[in-house]
N, CA, C and O of each residue as an XYZ file, in Angstrom:
444
protein
N      -2.134     -9.960    -10.499
C      -3.043     -9.470     -9.658
C      -4.232     -8.891    -11.035
O      -4.100     -8.381    -12.147
N      -5.585     -9.413     -9.998
C      -6.648     -9.276    -10.961
C      -7.345     -6.992    -10.814
O      -6.733     -6.073    -10.269
N      -8.054     -6.964    -11.194
C      -7.899     -5.680    -11.538
C      -7.770     -4.907    -12.338
O      -7.687     -5.416    -13.456
N      -7.677     -3.332    -12.310
C      -7.227     -2.312    -13.779
C      -6.191     -1.623    -12.798
O      -5.622     -0.645    -13.284
N      -5.860     -1.951    -11.545
C      -5.024     -1.115    -10.934
C      -3.061     -1.723    -10.522
O      -2.872     -2.911    -10.262
N      -2.352     -1.127    -10.533
C      -1.030     -1.284     -9.793
C      -0.760     -1.339     -8.549
O      -0.877     -0.186     -8.132
N      -0.421     -2.121     -7.595
C      -0.216     -2.597     -6.189
C       1.082     -2.791     -5.738
O       2.062     -3.111     -6.410
N       1.024     -2.611     -4.757
C       2.300     -3.173     -3.972
C       2.198     -3.804     -2.926
O       1.189     -3.540     -2.272
N       3.164     -4.869     -2.343
C       2.628     -5.332     -0.750
C       3.986     -4.610      0.138
O       5.197     -4.564     -0.079
N       3.338     -4.233      0.932
C       4.654     -3.563      2.042
C       4.465     -4.619      3.211
O       3.361     -5.140      3.368
N       5.335     -4.878      3.876
C       5.247     -6.153      4.830
C       6.206     -5.638      6.309
O       7.431     -5.636      6.429
N       5.154     -5.228      7.323
C       5.603     -4.571      8.357
C       5.176     -5.224     10.117
O       4.100     -5.166     10.713
N       6.449     -5.792     10.533
C       6.057     -6.155     11.610
C       5.685     -5.634     12.798
O       6.542     -5.124     13.519
N       4.300     -5.686     13.198
C       3.184     -5.015     13.917
C       1.990     -5.385     14.132
O       1.149     -5.462     13.236
N       1.781     -5.651     15.310
C      -0.248     -6.022     15.427
C      -1.117     -5.349     14.790
O      -1.580     -5.906     13.795
N      -1.724     -3.696     15.195
C      -2.384     -3.120     14.818
C      -1.888     -2.128     13.750
O      -0.990     -1.300     13.899
N      -3.078     -2.490     11.974
C      -2.044     -1.362     11.218
C      -3.187      0.103     11.712
O      -3.935      0.577     10.857
N      -3.172      0.451     12.596
C      -3.745      1.839     12.761
C      -2.733      2.297     13.823
O      -3.022      3.393     14.304
N      -1.720      1.779     14.261
C      -0.226      2.365     14.489
C       1.095      2.763     13.710
O       2.265      3.054     13.960
N      -0.062      2.559     12.226
C       1.016      2.470     10.985
C       1.221      4.212     11.273
O       0.312      5.041     11.232
N       2.323      4.418     11.499
C       2.481      6.168     11.154
C       2.164      6.761      9.393
O       2.635      6.243      8.380
N       1.042      8.227      9.472
C       0.901      8.123      8.409
C       1.017      9.418      8.016
O       1.127     10.229      8.935
N       1.025      9.942      6.624
C       1.372     11.444      6.571
C       0.001     11.966      6.206
O      -1.048     11.339      6.347
N       0.190     13.726      5.506
C      -1.261     14.772      5.828
C      -2.315     13.925      4.483
O      -3.521     14.130      4.624
N      -1.905     13.019      3.240
C      -2.482     12.199      2.272
C      -3.054     10.890      2.419
O      -3.585     10.053      1.688
N      -2.658     11.059      4.010
C      -3.608      9.322      4.404
C      -2.574      8.022      3.979
O      -3.046      6.905      4.192
N      -1.730      8.063      3.620
C      -0.482      6.739      3.035
C       0.360      6.718      4.051
O       0.551      7.808      4.590
N       0.897      5.839      4.457
C       1.849      5.494      5.604
C       3.426      5.727      5.263
O       4.234      5.090      4.587
N       3.505      6.921      6.031
C       4.711      7.069      6.288
C       5.810      6.175      6.246
O       6.351      6.221      7.351
N       6.519      5.220      5.341
C       7.315      4.391      5.878
C       8.501      4.816      6.435
O       9.130      3.985      7.089
N       9.003      6.083      6.303
C      10.599      6.320      6.420
C      10.629      6.145      8.043
O      11.642      5.825      8.666
N       9.126      6.454      8.732
C       8.909      6.881     10.427
C       9.132      5.314     10.657
O       9.765      5.035     11.675
N       8.649      4.120      9.759
C       8.919      2.546     10.575
C      10.642      2.691     10.684
O      11.511      3.083      9.905
N      10.637      2.205     11.947
C      11.891      1.423     12.591
C      12.459      0.406     11.480
O      11.604     -0.005     10.695
N      13.494      0.039     11.335
C      13.951     -0.642     10.300
C      13.935     -2.435     10.918
O      13.758     -3.438     10.227
N      14.110     -2.384     11.987
C      13.815     -3.524     12.598
C      11.947     -4.042     12.024
O      11.503     -5.187     11.944
N      11.385     -3.015     11.787
C       9.755     -3.762     11.687
C       9.902     -3.670     10.702
O       9.311     -4.705     10.394
N      10.229     -3.270      9.766
C      10.129     -3.172      7.731
C      10.987     -4.523      7.655
O      12.188     -4.765      7.784
N       9.501     -5.537      7.309
C      10.288     -6.891      6.394
C      10.244     -7.037      5.295
O      11.019     -7.833      4.766
N       9.566     -6.511      4.749
C       9.979     -6.616      2.969
C       8.874     -5.944      2.116
O       7.679     -5.739      2.333
N       9.677     -5.677      1.086
C       8.023     -5.087      0.177
C       8.342     -6.003     -1.044
O       9.470     -6.465     -1.216
N       6.981     -6.314     -2.137
C       7.047     -6.355     -3.326
C       6.173     -4.988     -4.014
O       4.956     -4.805     -3.991
N       7.439     -3.960     -4.732
C       6.811     -3.343     -5.319
C       5.798     -3.128     -6.357
O       5.519     -4.253     -6.773
N       5.096     -2.238     -6.994
C       4.660     -1.868     -8.446
C       4.337     -3.218     -9.027
O       4.912     -3.618    -10.040
N       3.279     -4.038     -8.299
C       2.536     -5.404     -9.293
C       1.691     -4.923    -10.274
O       0.697     -4.367     -9.807
N       1.756     -4.953    -11.446
C       0.814     -4.266    -12.688
C      -0.175     -5.250    -12.491
O      -0.191     -6.351    -11.941
N      -1.107     -4.462    -13.171
C      -2.657     -5.540    -13.147
C      -2.373     -6.667    -13.996
O      -1.353     -6.631    -14.684
N      -3.165     -7.693    -14.040
C      -2.566     -9.501    -15.050
C      -1.506     -9.685    -14.664
O      -1.032    -10.579    -15.366
N      -0.521     -9.244    -13.645
C       0.579     -9.743    -13.526
C       1.028    -10.249    -12.100
O       0.262     -9.983    -11.173
N       1.984    -10.827    -11.869
C       1.998    -11.712    -10.710
C       3.700    -11.165    -10.133
O       4.559    -10.459    -10.661
N       3.624    -11.878     -8.845
C       5.030    -11.309     -8.241
C       5.839    -12.362     -7.168
O       6.024    -11.499     -6.310
N       6.193    -13.061     -6.829
C       6.969    -13.315     -5.975
C       8.334    -12.970     -5.175
O       9.294    -12.386     -5.678
N       8.237    -13.515     -3.607
C       9.780    -12.998     -3.151
C       9.825    -13.651     -1.397
O       9.078    -13.400     -0.452
N      10.931    -14.484     -1.489
C      10.952    -15.267     -0.208
C      11.742    -14.038      0.791
O      12.745    -13.331      0.698
N      10.536    -14.281      1.873
C      11.135    -13.451      3.202
C      11.361    -14.103      4.208
O      10.432    -14.734      4.713
N      12.526    -14.134      4.725
C      12.594    -15.276      6.268
C      11.735    -14.066      7.404
O      11.917    -12.901      7.050
N      11.030    -14.205      8.427
C      10.643    -13.583      9.182
C      10.896    -14.205     10.492
O      11.137    -15.412     10.475
N      10.880    -13.359     12.060
C      10.503    -14.375     12.919
C       9.257    -14.377     13.467
O       8.496    -13.465     13.144
N       8.887    -15.228     14.243
C       7.294    -15.561     14.527
C       7.195    -13.695     14.984
O       8.021    -12.831     15.280
N       5.343    -13.770     14.786
C       5.270    -12.400     15.450
C       3.950    -11.600     14.347
O       3.668    -11.873     13.180
N       3.666    -11.105     14.787
C       1.927    -10.377     13.934
C       2.507     -9.585     12.757
O       3.554     -9.002     13.038
N       2.196     -9.478     11.874
C       2.217     -8.482     10.713
C       1.494     -8.031     10.255
O       0.378     -8.390     10.630
N       1.533     -7.023      9.220
C       0.625     -6.436      8.251
C       1.001     -6.386      7.309
O       2.206     -6.135      7.323
N       0.468     -6.532      6.072
C       0.632     -5.861      4.500
C      -0.033     -4.828      3.923
O      -1.256     -4.747      4.039
N       0.485     -4.170      3.426
C      -0.611     -2.995      3.084
C       0.274     -2.739      1.663
O       1.410     -3.002      1.271
N      -1.002     -2.026      1.094
C      -0.754     -1.250     -0.417
C      -0.609      0.526     -0.402
O      -1.477      1.382     -0.571
N       0.794      0.646     -0.139
C       0.384      1.875      0.459
C       1.109      3.029     -0.954
O       1.965      3.914     -0.974
N       0.048      2.287     -2.154
C       0.141      3.425     -3.279
C      -0.803      4.711     -3.552
O      -2.027      4.618     -3.648
N       0.110      6.244     -3.696
C      -1.529      7.069     -3.921
C      -0.829      7.456     -5.669
O       0.225      7.613     -6.286
N      -2.579      7.449     -5.839
C      -2.345      7.587     -7.537
C      -3.834      9.200     -7.538
O      -4.772      9.474     -6.789
N      -3.197      9.898     -8.943
C      -4.307     10.691     -9.528
C      -5.427     10.502     -9.431
O      -5.680      9.410     -9.940
N      -6.428     11.047     -8.982
C      -7.534     10.352     -9.833
C      -7.823     10.443    -11.046
O      -7.544     11.360    -11.817
N      -8.463      9.371    -11.268
C      -8.629      9.448    -12.932
C      -6.535      8.849    -13.925
O      -6.353      8.912    -15.141
N      -5.448      8.381    -12.898
C      -4.488      7.617    -13.576
C      -4.573      6.645    -12.739
O      -5.313      6.830    -11.773
N      -3.871      5.369    -12.852
C      -3.261      4.431    -12.250
C      -2.176      4.596    -12.377
O      -1.649      5.462    -13.075
N      -1.426      3.432    -11.426
C      -0.455      3.823    -11.307
C       0.794      3.369    -12.519
O       1.893      2.826    -12.411
N       0.459      3.591    -13.012
C       1.052      2.812    -14.771
C       0.648      3.409    -15.584
O       0.816      3.072    -16.756
N      -0.249      4.866    -15.115
C      -0.214      5.933    -16.378
C      -1.595      5.934    -16.799
O      -2.170      7.020    -16.867
N      -2.375      4.583    -17.172
C      -3.563      4.704    -17.837
C      -4.577      4.924    -16.859
O      -4.604      4.829    -15.632
N      -5.485      5.276    -17.818
C      -7.228      6.001    -16.953
C      -7.415      5.056    -16.528
O      -7.128      3.972    -17.036
N      -7.965      5.255    -15.448
C      -8.926      4.156    -14.004
C     -10.235      4.958    -13.999
O     -11.162      4.388    -13.425
N     -10.435      5.870    -14.394
C     -11.660      6.839    -14.251
C     -13.005      6.282    -12.983
O     -13.044      5.218    -12.365
N     -13.718      7.135    -12.950
C     -14.676      6.882    -12.136
C     -14.093      7.021    -10.704
O     -14.659      6.403     -9.802
N     -13.093      7.721    -10.445
C     -13.159      7.555     -8.905
C     -13.275      9.224     -8.431
O     -13.328      9.441     -7.221
N     -13.310     10.261     -9.278
C     -13.474     11.699     -8.720
C     -14.089     11.680     -7.587
O     -15.132     11.125     -7.240
N     -13.421     12.273     -7.091
C     -13.975     12.739     -5.331
C     -13.953     11.963     -4.327
O     -14.384     12.190     -3.197
N     -13.329     10.815     -4.820
C     -12.702      9.547     -3.886
C     -11.691      9.659     -3.120
O     -11.301      8.829     -2.300
N     -11.215     10.744     -3.377
C      -9.491     10.929     -2.750
C      -9.150     12.048     -1.917
O     -10.044     12.575     -1.255
N      -8.110     12.428     -1.870
C      -8.066     13.444     -1.217
C      -7.593     14.490     -1.570
O      -7.541     14.443     -2.799
N      -7.024     15.881     -1.041
C      -6.632     16.977     -1.899
C      -5.032     16.381     -1.653
O      -4.775     15.672     -0.679
N      -4.288     16.659     -2.385
C      -3.049     16.863     -2.720
C      -2.161     17.441     -3.572
O      -2.512     17.404     -4.751
N      -1.107     17.971     -3.336
C      -0.068     19.448     -4.490
C      -0.584     18.893     -6.294
O      -0.286     19.511     -7.315
N      -1.415     17.574     -6.229
C      -1.277     17.263     -7.488
C      -2.914     17.454     -7.864
O      -3.391     17.353     -8.995
N      -3.588     17.730     -6.723
C      -5.184     17.799     -7.407
C      -5.506     16.472     -6.479
O      -4.937     16.238     -5.413
N      -6.567     15.611     -7.108
C      -7.408     15.081     -5.953
C      -6.562     13.578     -5.839
O      -6.064     13.448     -6.958
N      -6.149     12.319     -4.956
C      -5.660     11.620     -5.083
C      -6.731     10.363     -4.264
O      -7.588     10.830     -3.514
N      -6.664      8.686     -4.426
C      -6.720      8.247     -3.665
C      -5.482      7.411     -3.045
O      -4.471      7.137     -3.692
N      -5.706      7.048     -1.704
C      -4.704      6.741     -1.063
C      -4.961      5.504     -0.912
O      -6.049      5.392     -0.348
N      -4.049      3.581     -1.355
C      -4.310      2.385     -1.426
C      -4.788      2.225      0.206
O      -5.957      2.039      0.544
N      -3.725      2.328      1.071
C      -4.098      2.043      2.291
C      -5.752      2.278      2.819
O      -6.663      1.468      2.987
N      -5.651      4.349      3.057
C      -7.233      4.493      3.321
C      -8.450      3.684      2.579
O      -9.538      3.522      3.132
N      -8.209      3.288      1.522
C      -9.286      2.150      1.045
C      -9.436      0.576      1.540
O     -10.238     -0.303      1.223
N      -8.400      0.602      2.388
C      -8.882     -0.709      2.905
C      -7.865     -1.804      2.576
O      -8.018     -2.956      2.983
N      -6.584     -1.329      1.659
C      -5.562     -2.591      1.000
C      -4.624     -2.508      1.992
O      -3.543     -1.923      2.061
N      -5.294     -3.267      2.814
C      -4.442     -3.744      4.265
C      -5.198     -5.181      5.074
O      -6.357     -5.589      5.144
N      -3.511     -5.795      5.761
C      -4.300     -6.951      5.817
C      -3.111     -7.672      7.185
O      -1.886     -7.556      7.230
N      -4.050     -8.406      8.178
C      -2.807     -8.706      9.322
C      -2.666    -10.098      8.969
O      -3.456    -10.828      8.371
N      -1.525    -10.338      9.442
C      -1.489    -11.977      9.156
C      -0.277    -12.390     10.047
O       0.600    -11.540     10.191
N      -0.092    -13.886     10.808
C       1.138    -13.925     11.908
C       1.664    -15.122     11.008
O       1.161    -15.805     10.116
N       3.231    -15.060     11.807
C       4.188    -15.924     11.230
C       3.947    -16.478     12.237
O       3.504    -15.813     13.173
N       4.201    -18.151     12.403
C       4.455    -19.138     13.055
C       5.943    -19.631     13.314
O       6.151    -20.642     13.985
């Protein structure tokens, strides 16, 4: 992955990402997604690394999201990311930024 942050890809069978259930911090509540709609995940890919995973899916509409929540000033791997003060939402650990809320979501179709 390019950039300086760790990311993940969560695949969900769903046409509209705005229908995803969210938590109070703005991240997607993955526990509220039905098992039948969970299509797979590639977890925690650090900056500069890559990952692949084979997933067999039925035809339909899907979304892929990064659902990581990071404390402001810290990337997911604990390295300082800087420059994000005030960009996030309040959480019990202070300020954070939610990758999903920052637009890390895409739609795609399996045919």
